[in-house]
Residue, then its C-alpha position, 0 to 999 in steps of 0.5 A: x854303414x860302418x867306417x870304410x878304410x881307404x886301404x881297402x878302396x885301394x884294393x877295388x882300385x887295383x882289381x879293376x885295373x888289373x882285371x884279376x885277383x892274382x894280378x891285383x894282389x901283386x899290384x897291392x903286394x898282398x897274397x891273393x887270399x889276403x886280398x880276397x879277404x879284404x875285398x869280401x869285408x869291403x863288400x859287406x861293409x858297404x852291403x852290396x857286391x863290388x866285383x863279379x868274379x868271372x872265369x876270364x877275371x873280374x868285372x865291376x858290378x853297377x854299384x862297384x862302378x859308382x864306388x870306383x868313381x869315388x875311389x879314384x876322386x879320393x885317390x887323385x886328392x890323396x896324391x894332391x896331398x902327398x905331392x903338396x908334402x914333398x914340396x912344402x915339407x921338411x923332407x929336403x934331400x931324404x927320402x926315395x925317388x922312383x924312376x920308370x924307364x925302358x930297358x936300355x935306360x934303365x941299365x944305364x941308370x943303373x950302371x952310371x948313377x955311380x956313388x950318388x949316396x956320397x953327395x946325397x946320403x939321405x936319398x935312395x933310388x929305385x929304378x922301375x923297369x918296363x915297357x909300359x909308361x907308368x901313371x905319374x898322376x897316380x904316383x906309380x913313379x916319380x921321374x920317367x925316362x922315355x924314348x918318346x914324348x908324351x903327347x897327353x896329360x898334364x905332365x912337365x917334359x923336357x928332352x935331356x939327350x939321346x941314346x946312341x947305338x953302335x955294333x959291338x963284339x966281346x974282346x976275345x970274339x973281335x980278336x978271333x974274327x978280327x979280319x973278317x970284321x975289318x973287312x965287313x965281310x958279315x957272311x962270315x960272322x954271327x950275330x946276337x939279336x932279337x927273337x921273332x916276337x921283337x922282329x920289328x925292333x929297330x936294332x933287328x931291321x937294321x941288322x937286316x941291312x948288313x949285306x950277306x949278315x946271317x940271322x942271328x944265331x942267338x936270339x931273346x926277347x929283351x935288350x939285356x939278353x942281347x948284352x949278355x950274348x955279346x958280352x959272352x962271345x956269341x957274336x956281334x950284336x947292336x948295343x946302347x953306347x953308353x953300356x957298350x963303351x963303359x964295358x972294358x970287355x966289349x969292342x966296338x965295331x960300328x960306332x954310331x949308327x944314326x938311324x937307331x938314335x933315340x931320344x930321351x925324354x925326362x917326365x915328371x908331374x908339374x907339381x913335384x918340380x918344386x920338391x928338393x929331392x926330385x930336382x936333385x935326382x932329375x939332374x943326376x939323370x939329365x947328366x948321365x944323358x946329356 
């Protein structure tokens, strides 16, 4: 049998995890044609099909499942080697640190990390926004900032603070509707909120508790859309305080909606706790949410 390239086995892992060639190509940062060609070459070298291409996507063959198991074991060992290099190598305060976070926390990080490069000129930070937690064991990210404490996995977890929320308006909207806002005449005001796909969002439920408040007249499916709508003067909306209070053109109407508080959990793989660059970025992040 010919030599098998580890990078080609990573392609098999991506296809099995993503379910389609197109999604796997995106995950591998390859064109679909290149990914397909490399899979075909891997199958030729191994002498048997690994993937069945069906209309609904891709399924792993029996032989492919066996190879996939070995590839997963190789991946675990590769990540262990990489993490060991992070801790014992000579990288110091150099390199890239990837942080996975949900929408509000991503925005807050991007806004408030500030001039970290003046302190750590050799560091770069990538903020990876998602609604699903990234897999830290597979090194999809180095640090995760989650709103819920993970219940499974061999992970180092600590609560570093809270994200608090308030009701905000643009300065222009506030001045035009100051009397109604001060009298809490919610029926005379307009709101920015979430569409029906995120109707169960805690902020959406809280808006429904305001006596007489109409349904949001401007709706979207993501939190920064609400932020932009409020900043643009379309009405009142629920925003994270760390975002609203640091934006000069916003006025806080309700300063702290306690029932919307979210804990902030920092999560990382235990093997990375000794890494100097991971420790430096972890401290920067903790200082923001503390």
